[in-house]
N, C-alpha and C positions, 0 to 999 in steps of 0.2 A: 224890896229892892236891896236893902242892906244884906239880908240873908243870902241872896243870890251872889252878891259880890264876895261875901265872906266864903261861901262854898267854892266859888271859882278860885279865890285866892288859896284856899286850903288844898284844892286839887292841884294847882300849880306847884305849891310847896311839896305836896306828896309826890308829884311826878319828879320834881327836882331831887327829892330825897332818894326816890327809887333809882334814879339815874346815877346819883352819887354812890349808892350802895352797889349798883351793878358794876360801875367802874371800879369801885374798891374791890369787889369780888374778883373781877377780871385781873386786876393788878395783883391781888393776893394769889390767885391761881397761877398767874404768870411767874410770880416770885417762887411759888412752890415748885412749879415745873422747872424753872431755871436752876434752883438749888438741887433738885433731883437729877437734872442733866449733868450738873457739875459732879455730884457724887457718883453718877453712873460711870464716869471715867475709870474710877478705881474698881468698881464691880465688874465692868467688862474686861478690864485687864486681868483681874483675878480669875475669871471663869473661862477665858478663851484658851482652848487647848494648845493653840499654836503661838501663844504670846511669847515675845522675846524682849530682852532688855532694850534693844534698839527701838522697837515699836512703843514700848512704855516711855522711852525718852522723847519720842515724837509727840505722844499724848501730853507729856509734861510741858513741852514747849508750847503746845496749843493752849493748854490750860493757863500757863503763866501769862500768855498774851491777852487774856480776858480782862476787861475793865468793867466796872459796875457804876454807871452814872445814875444819879438820882432820878433823872427823867425816865429811865428804863426799868429801874428796880424799885419795888416798894420798900425793901430793906436792904440797901447796898452793903451794910455791915454784915448782915447774916450771909449774904452771898459771898462776900470776901472771906468770912470765917470758913464757909464750906469749901471755898477754893483752897485755903491754907491747909485745912485738914485733909482734903483729898490729895493735894500735892505731897504732903508728908507721907501719906500711905503709899502713894505711887513711887516716891523715891525709895521707900523701904522695899517695895516690891521689885523695883528696878535693881536694887543692890542684890536682892535674893536671887533674881533671875540671872544677873550677871555672874554671880558666884557659881550658880548651878551650871551655866553655860561654859564658864571657864573650866570647871571640874570635868564636864562632859568632853570638852575639847582636849583637856589633858589626858583623860582616859582614852580617847580615840587616838591621840598621838602616841600614847604608850602602847596601845593595841597594834598600831601600825609599826611601831618600832619593834615590838615583840615578833610580829610577822616577818619583818625584815631580818631580824637576828635569826629567827628560825629558818628562814629561807637561805640565809648565808651559811648557817650550820649544816643544813641539808645538802647544799651545794658542795661545801667542804668535805662532808662525809662521802658524797658521791664521787668527788675527785679522789679522795683517799682510797675508796673501794676500787675505783678504776685503776689506780696506780698499783694497788696490791694485786689485783687480777693480772695486770700487765707483767709485773715482776714474777708472779707465780707461773704465768704462761711461758715466759722466757726461761725460767729455771726448769720447767718441765721439758722444754725443748732441748736444753743442755743435757738434762738427765736422759732424754731419749737418745742422744748421741752415744752416751755411755752404754746404754742397753743393747746397742748393736753388737757388742762383744760379749754380752752376758748369756750364759747357757749354751755356748757354742763349742764346748770342749770336745764333743764327739761329732761336730758337723763335718761334712765332706769338704774337700778342698775346693770343689766347684761352688758350693754354697758360700764358702768363706770368700772366694773371689768376687762373687756377686755382692756380698756385704761390703767388701773393701771398695768396690766401684761405687756403691750407693753412698758410703760415708764420705768418700773423696768428692762426690758431686754436691754435697751439702754446701749451701751458701752460709758461711759463718761470718759474714761481714757485719760491720756496724749498722748498715742499713736494715738488717734483719734482727740482729741481737742487741742493738743499742749498746748500753753500758756493759752488757754481758758478752760482748763480742770476743774479748780476750779469753774469757772463761770457755766460751764455745770453741774457739780455736784450739785451746789447750786440750779440751775434751776430745776434739776431732783427732788431734795428733796422737794422744794416748790411746784412743780407741783403735786407730789405724795400726799403731805399734802392736797392740794386743792381737788384733786380727791377723797381722802379718806373722806373728809368732805362732798363732793357732793354725794358720795356713801352712806354715812350714812343717809343723808337727803332723798335720793331717796328710800332707804330701808324703812325708816319710812313712807314716802309718799305713797309708794306702799302698805305697810301693812295697813295703814289707809284706803286707797282706797279699799283694799280687804275686810276689816272689814265692811266698809260702804256698799259694794256690798252685802256681806252676810246678813247684817241687812235689806237691801232693799228686798232681796229675801225672807227672813223670813216674813217681813211685807206683801209682796205680797201674800205669801202662806197663812198667817192668814186671810187676806182679802178674798182670794178665798174660803177658808174653811167656813168662816162666812157667805158667800153668798149662800152656799149650802142649799136647803130646808130641807134636812135631818138633817143638823146641827141646823138649826133654830127650827125644831120640837123637837129635843133633848133638846135644851135650854128651850123650852116652857114647857117641862115635868119636868124640875128641880124645886124643891120647892123654894119658894122665900127665899132669904137670910134674916134671922132675923136681925132686927136692934137692935143695942146695944146702 
């Protein structure tokens, strides 16, 4: 009977020991898992491709809020140590990410500023080119007025009259020539003066040519008549002109 009692007692003690060991093992595993989960904060923050300083800050806040009671933790001191070490690493990572993000933001701001400056420069260059083209066009229009009298030294009076009419019809107002209006008006006046002079010369030249043509026609007519036999016979019948 005593052996049975002893064996029964030994079994109870063995079961109690096994239960204590199971509980201790569970608490040890829970401690290890808890410490690993604390340290995982840093590893996840370090490996996430889209991690930001703001997200790390949220993780720091969550980790700082953790407490380690003796009832829940087999070794609260080890858990607190893991917390402190992890928080230190996360704060370093947060500072690194913040500096990197600030540098990236500064680079982006500089890029946008460079684009703005380049756009402003391009717009200014376009305005300058447009202004240069406008001035060149107006200057060409003024020069075209002057060309109306160029190369017309031998033009006919009729052609010169048409040119005078065309130049007079030109609109040389400020609405067309802007700041070159005065220059255009002066060019119009000088061109009309030159055309008027050429027109007068052409008129005289054509009148002289017409007179010479008529004189030549009269001379040819006289020569033709003088060559006629009837005219020569008539001349022969005329009495000689007395000499004085």
